[in-house]
C-alpha positions in Angstrom: -19.2 -0.7 -9.6 -17.1 0.7 -12.4 -16.8 4.5 -12.6 -17.9 6.0 -15.8 -14.9 8.4 -15.8 -12.8 5.4 -17.0 -11.0 5.0 -13.7 -11.2 1.5 -12.3 -13.7 1.1 -9.5 -13.1 -0.4 -6.1 -14.7 -3.7 -6.7 -11.9 -5.5 -8.5 -10.4 -8.9 -7.6 -7.2 -8.3 -5.7 -4.4 -10.6 -6.9 -0.8 -10.0 -6.4 2.1 -10.8 -8.9 1.1 -13.7 -11.0 4.3 -13.5 -13.1 4.6 -15.4 -16.4 6.7 -18.5 -16.2 10.1 -17.9 -17.5 11.2 -20.6 -20.0 14.7 -20.5 -18.6 13.6 -21.5 -15.1 12.5 -25.0 -14.0 11.7 -26.6 -10.7 15.0 -28.5 -10.4 16.2 -28.6 -6.9 18.9 -26.1 -5.9 21.6 -27.2 -3.6 21.0 -25.7 -0.2 23.8 -24.1 1.7 23.4 -24.1 5.5 24.5 -20.9 7.1 23.7 -19.3 10.4 21.9 -15.9 9.8 23.7 -13.0 11.2 22.4 -9.5 11.7 24.1 -6.1 11.4 22.1 -5.1 14.6 21.5 -1.7 13.1 20.5 -0.3 9.8 23.3 1.4 8.0 23.4 5.2 8.5 21.8 7.2 5.7 24.3 8.2 2.9 25.1 11.8 2.4 22.1 13.7 1.1 19.6 11.2 2.5 17.3 11.6 5.5 15.9 8.7 7.5 12.1 8.6 7.4 11.5 5.2 9.1 13.6 2.4 10.5 13.1 -0.8 12.4 16.2 -2.9 13.4 14.1 -5.6 15.0 16.3 -5.5 18.1 14.4 -7.0 21.1 14.1 -10.0 23.3 14.0 -13.4 21.8 10.5 -14.7 21.3 8.9 -11.2 21.5 6.5 -9.8 18.9 7.1 -6.8 16.7 7.0 -3.2 17.8 3.3 -2.3 17.4 4.2 1.4 17.3 5.7 0.6 13.9 3.7 -2.4 12.7 0.3 -4.0 12.7 -0.5 -7.7 12.2 -2.8 -8.7 9.3 -4.4 -11.9 10.5 -6.8 -14.5 9.2 -7.3 -15.4 5.5 -8.1 -11.9 4.2 -8.9 -8.4 5.2 -12.4 -7.9 6.8 -14.9 -7.6 3.9 -12.1 -8.1 1.4 -11.3 -10.9 -1.1 -10.8 -14.4 0.4 -7.4 -15.9 0.7 -5.9 -12.4 0.5 -7.0 -12.3 -3.1 -4.2 -14.5 -4.3 -5.4 -18.0 -3.6 -2.8 -18.6 -0.8 -3.8 -21.2 1.7 -2.3 -20.2 5.1 -4.0 -18.4 8.0 -2.0 -15.4 9.1 -1.6 -15.0 12.9 0.0 -12.7 15.4 1.4 -15.7 17.3 5.1 -15.5 18.1 5.3 -19.0 16.7 4.8 -17.3 13.3 6.1 -13.8 13.8 8.8 -13.0 16.4 12.2 -11.4 17.1 15.1 -13.8 17.6 17.1 -11.7 20.1 19.9 -11.3 17.6 18.5 -8.3 15.7 16.3 -10.3 13.3 12.6 -10.6 12.6 11.5 -14.1 11.7 8.3 -14.9 9.8 7.8 -18.7 9.9 5.2 -20.8 8.2 4.0 -23.7 10.3 1.8 -26.8 9.5 -0.2 -28.5 12.1 -1.0 -32.2 12.4 -4.2 -31.8 10.3 -2.1 -30.2 7.5 -3.3 -26.7 8.1 -0.8 -23.9 7.4 -0.2 -20.7 9.5 2.2 -17.9 8.8 2.7 -14.2 9.4 2.0 -10.9 7.7 2.9 -7.5 9.2 2.3 -4.0 7.8 3.5 -0.6 8.7 1.0 1.6 10.6 2.2 4.5 8.5 0.7 4.8 5.0 2.5 8.0 3.9 5.6 6.7 2.3 6.1 8.5 -1.0 8.8 10.8 -2.5 8.8 14.5 -1.8 8.0 16.6 -4.8 11.1 16.6 -7.0 12.9 14.1 -4.7 13.5 10.4 -4.2 12.2 7.8 -1.8 14.3 4.7 -0.9 12.8 1.7 0.7 15.1 -1.2 1.6 15.4 -4.3 3.8 18.1 -6.8 4.4 16.6 -10.2 4.2 17.4 -13.9 4.0 14.7 -15.8 2.2 13.5 -19.0 3.8 16.5 -21.4 3.5 14.8 -24.2 1.8 15.0 -25.4 -1.8 13.7 -28.1 -4.1 10.6 -30.1 -3.3 10.8 -29.1 0.3 10.2 -25.4 -0.8 7.1 -26.1 -2.8 4.5 -23.5 -1.9 6.8 -20.9 -0.2 6.1 -17.3 -1.2 8.1 -14.8 0.8 7.7 -11.1 0.0 8.7 -7.5 0.9 6.3 -5.1 -0.8 4.1 -2.0 -0.6 0.5 -1.1 -1.3 -1.1 2.2 -2.1 -2.6 3.8 1.0 -6.1 4.0 -0.5 -6.2 0.2 -0.3 -6.3 0.2 3.5 -9.9 0.0 4.6 -11.2 -0.5 1.1 -9.7 -3.8 -0.1 -11.5 -3.7 -3.5 -9.6 -1.0 -5.5 -6.5 -3.1 -6.5 -4.6 -2.7 -8.8 -5.6 0.9 -9.6 -4.1 2.2 -6.3 -0.7 0.7 -7.0 1.4 -2.1 -5.6 5.3 -2.1 -5.5 6.8 -5.5 -5.0 10.4 -5.0 -4.0 11.2 -8.6 -3.3 9.2 -11.7 -4.2 10.3 -15.3 -4.4 8.7 -18.7 -4.9 9.6 -22.3 -4.6 13.1 -21.7 -3.2 14.4 -20.5 -6.6 17.5 -18.4 -6.6 15.5 -15.5 -8.1 14.2 -12.2 -6.9 11.2 -10.7 -8.7 10.3 -6.9 -8.6 7.0 -5.7 -10.0 4.7 -2.7 -10.2 0.9 -3.4 -10.4 -1.5 -0.7 -11.6 -4.4 0.0 -13.9 -7.2 -2.5 -14.3 -7.4 -6.3 -14.0 -7.3 -8.5 -16.0 -5.1 -7.0 -18.7 -5.2 -3.2 -18.8 -2.2 -0.9 -19.3 -0.1 -2.8 -16.7 -0.6 -6.3 -18.0 -2.5 -7.6 -14.9 -2.4 -9.8 -13.1 1.3 -10.2 -14.1 2.1 -6.5 -13.7 5.3 -4.7 -15.0 8.0 -6.9 -13.6 11.6 -8.0 -13.8 13.8 -10.6 -12.1 17.4 -11.6 -11.5 19.4 -14.1 -9.6 20.8 -13.0 -6.2 24.5 -12.1 -6.5 27.0 -14.2 -4.6 25.2 -16.4 -2.1 21.8 -17.6 -3.2 18.7 -15.8 -2.1 18.1 -18.6 0.4 21.6 -19.2 1.8 22.5 -15.6 2.8 21.3 -12.1 3.5 20.8 -9.7 0.6 19.6 -6.1 0.6 16.5 -5.5 -1.5 15.8 -1.9 -2.5 13.3 0.3 -4.3 14.1 3.9 -5.3 11.1 6.0 -6.4 12.5 9.0 -8.2 10.6 12.2 -8.9 13.7 14.3 -9.7 13.8 13.4 -13.4 11.6 14.6 -16.2 10.0 11.2 -16.4 9.3 9.8 -13.0 10.7 6.3 -12.5 10.7 3.5 -9.9 14.0 1.4 -9.8 14.6 -1.9 -8.1 17.9 -3.3 -6.8 19.4 -6.3 -5.1 22.7 -5.6 -3.2 23.0 -2.3 -5.1 22.7 -4.1 -8.5 20.0 -2.4 -10.5 17.9 -4.9 -12.4 14.4 -3.4 -13.1 12.9 0.0 -13.8 9.3 1.1 -14.4 8.9 4.6 -15.9 5.9 7.0 -15.8 5.7 7.1 -19.7 5.1 3.3 -19.9 1.4 3.8 -19.0 -1.1 6.6 -19.5 -1.1 9.6 -17.2 -4.3 8.7 -15.4 -3.1 5.2 -14.6 0.2 6.5 -13.3 -1.5 9.2 -11.2 -4.0 6.8 -9.7 -1.2 4.4 -8.7 1.3 7.0 -7.4 -0.4 10.2 -6.2 -0.6 9.1 -2.6 1.4 7.4 0.1 2.1 3.7 0.5 2.5 1.2 3.4 5.1 -1.6 3.7 4.3 -5.3 4.1 6.5 -8.3 5.1 4.9 -11.7 4.8 5.4 -15.4 3.8 2.5 -16.8 2.0 2.0 -20.5 1.2 0.5 -21.3 -2.1 -1.3 -19.0 -4.4 -1.3 -17.8 -8.0 2.4 -16.9 -8.3 3.3 -20.3 -6.8 1.0 -22.1 -9.2 2.9 -20.5 -12.1 5.9 -22.4 -11.0 4.4 -25.9 -10.2 2.1 -25.3 -7.3 2.2 -26.3 -3.6 2.4 -26.6 -0.7 2.1 -30.4 -0.7 3.2 -33.4 1.3 6.8 -32.8 0.4 6.9 -29.2 1.6 8.9 -28.8 4.8 7.4 -26.2 7.3 9.4 -24.1 9.7 11.8 -22.2 7.4 11.8 -18.5 8.3 12.1 -15.4 6.2 14.7 -13.6 8.3 14.7 -9.7 8.2 17.6 -7.8 9.6 16.1 -4.3 9.2 13.7 -2.2 7.2 14.6 1.4 6.4 13.0 4.3 4.5 15.1 7.2 3.3 14.2 10.4 1.5 16.4 12.8 -0.6 16.0 16.1 -2.4 12.8 17.7 -3.4 10.7 20.2 -1.5 9.8 17.9 1.3 6.4 16.8 2.6 5.9 19.1 5.6 2.2 19.9 6.0 1.1 23.5 5.3 1.8 25.8 8.3 -1.0 26.6 10.6 -3.4 29.1 9.0 -2.1 28.4 5.4 -5.5 27.4 4.0 -8.3 29.9 3.5 -11.6 28.4 4.6 -13.4 30.7 2.1 -11.5 29.8 -1.0 -11.9 26.5 -2.8 -9.8 23.8 -1.1 -8.9 21.2 -3.8 -9.9 17.8 -2.4 -6.7 16.1 -3.7 -4.5 18.5 -1.7 -5.1 16.5 1.5 -2.5 16.1 4.3 -3.7 12.7 5.3 -6.3 10.2 4.1 -7.6 6.6 4.3 -9.5 4.8 1.6 -9.4 7.4 -1.1 -8.0 7.5 -4.6 -7.3 10.4 -7.0 -8.3 10.6 -10.6 -8.6 13.1 -13.5 -11.8 15.1 -13.3 -14.0 16.4 -16.2 -15.4 19.1 -13.9 -14.8 22.8 -14.9 -11.2 23.7 -14.4 -9.9 20.1 -14.8 -7.3 18.8 -12.4 -8.1 15.9 -10.1 -10.8 14.8 -7.7 -10.8 12.2 -5.0 -13.0 9.2 -5.4 -13.9 5.7 -4.4 -15.3 7.2 -1.2 -17.2 4.8 1.0 -18.2 4.2 4.6 -15.3 4.8 7.0 -13.0 6.7 4.5 -11.6 10.1 5.5 -9.4 13.0 4.4 -7.5 15.6 6.4 -6.7 19.2 5.6 -4.4 21.0 8.1 -4.5 24.6 9.2 -7.8 25.9 7.7 -8.2 29.5 8.8 -11.8 30.6 9.4 -11.0 34.0 10.7 -12.8 35.9 13.5 -16.2 36.1 11.9 -18.0 32.8 12.3 -18.4 30.4 9.3 -21.9 28.9 9.2 -22.0 27.2 5.8 -20.1 24.3 4.1 -20.1 23.7 0.4 -18.7 20.7 -1.5 -18.4 19.9 -5.2 -19.5 16.3 -5.4 -20.6 13.6 -7.9 -22.0 10.1 -7.6 -22.8 7.2 -9.8 -23.9 5.1 -6.8 -26.4 2.4 -7.4 -30.0 2.5 -6.5 -30.5 2.8 -2.7 -26.9 3.6 -2.1 -26.2 7.0 -0.4 -24.2 8.4 2.5 -23.1 11.4 4.5 -20.3 13.9 3.8 -19.4 15.1 7.3 -17.1 17.9 8.5 -15.2 17.4 11.8 -12.7 19.7 13.4 -9.2 18.7 14.8 -10.0 15.0 15.4 -11.8 12.3 13.5 -13.2 11.4 16.9 -15.0 14.7 17.4 -18.7 15.0 16.5 -19.5 16.4 13.1 -20.2 20.2 13.0 -22.3 19.6 9.9 -23.1 17.2 7.1 -25.1 16.5 4.0 -26.5 13.4 2.4 -25.6 12.5 -1.2 -26.8 9.8 -3.6 -26.6 9.3 -7.3 -26.1 12.6 -9.2 -26.2 10.9 -12.6 -22.6 9.7 -12.8 -19.2 9.7 -11.2 -18.3 12.8 -13.2 -21.8 14.5 -13.0 -20.9 17.4 -10.6 -23.0 19.6 -8.4 -22.3 21.9 -5.5 -24.1 20.9 -2.3 -24.5 23.2 0.7 -24.9 22.3 4.3 -25.3 24.3 7.6 -22.6 23.9 10.1 -22.1 25.0 13.7 -20.4 28.4 14.0 -16.6 28.2 13.6 -13.8 30.7 14.1 -10.1 30.5 14.3 -7.8 27.9 12.7 -8.5 24.2 12.7 -7.6 20.9 11.1 -10.6 19.9 9.0 -11.5 16.3 8.4 -14.0 15.2 5.8 -15.5 11.9 6.8 -17.7 9.6 4.8 -20.5 7.5 6.5 -22.9 5.2 4.9 -25.1 2.3 5.7 -23.7 0.3 2.8 -20.1 -0.7 2.0 -20.4 0.5 -1.6 -18.8 3.7 -2.9 -21.2 6.6 -2.8 -19.4 9.9 -3.7 -16.5 11.7 -5.4 -15.3 15.1 -4.2 -13.6 17.8 -6.3 -13.3 20.7 -3.9 -14.9 22.3 -0.9 -15.1 25.6 1.0 -16.9 27.4 3.7 -19.2 30.5 3.9 -20.6 32.9 6.5 
């Protein structure tokens, strides 16, 4: 499905960072320097003016798994219902086994590719549970990790693809809306080359305003020790304090790449950045990026070389903060703009052609949801729900827009069914009866359908008595 509003639809092949081959780089073997990885045991304290938003130092018993309060394992060869081979052509199976993902007892996380006797590869991929990493309005977000890439070079490194990166929150649970929802690659490397790549993916694929599947990327050599022979700190700063928003990439505090808001059209930028992100650490084997530099893995590839991660830290500075509206801040009887959510899963934002302009949320399908905190219904019961919706869903595709209070696990207090309205920007206001509601509640809109396809966009909603 492609939305007629011009915004890319969900069903796009997801492929990460197939970067053009640089003529100055070859596949000549690099001399490997053997060092024993050391950890700082703790992330550095936030500099003056910065606040710590998230940290994991990977301190724990040797052979244990990651802290599942912070991380979830992505396993198999792709997300359920998503593109095969993680959308990139990589060949490994990701597992939660401590043979692939474990702490080493010295303050490090190790993600280790393995090859069995039959030649099958396994590796590890972990993602933050949180999907809300973004700068405060007018402020800056810093995401960094201290990492030693797999210490293997030359023919033995063929096929290795370690990465530290982020995906837009609307991708989780959807898996077909890349690259429109944004991807920020803070560190990627292939083939054991002494090079770090940083890339932003956005827009449509192939081609589009962000030159997909290559993306808007830059690269540099690791300063001092090679990327493989020592730890380096890889950092992204997403800055909303300037007139033109920009995303900067660093290695060991050396700035080497910037992507600016004015490099693409406003809708592309908004779709890629007007939401939170989650963080990913993984080591893939093979895939499109690897193929651009000679391919692999093959018989010469040596398994068992770990990407070693000392810490991951997220900091925030400046701006107005991201504290949810205080309880009772939203009036149930005035239009609540759909894009003003306090939490979500599976959604995207886009410019709307509806009266008044602004943005709507879209690409809504089975299992998606949005949260609005502190909706005040007052002392006289509300009995009606109204939503401004549009749909360009295909024949036979429809679903329910449901209202739930205080928890997504609670039963809906009301709902209405919606199918094709004539287009993804063909708007109508649909009413529904709800159970009587008074007081102040967190309101969830949930979307339920018997098909996996998108079935509705929402511009605003409110309640009536």
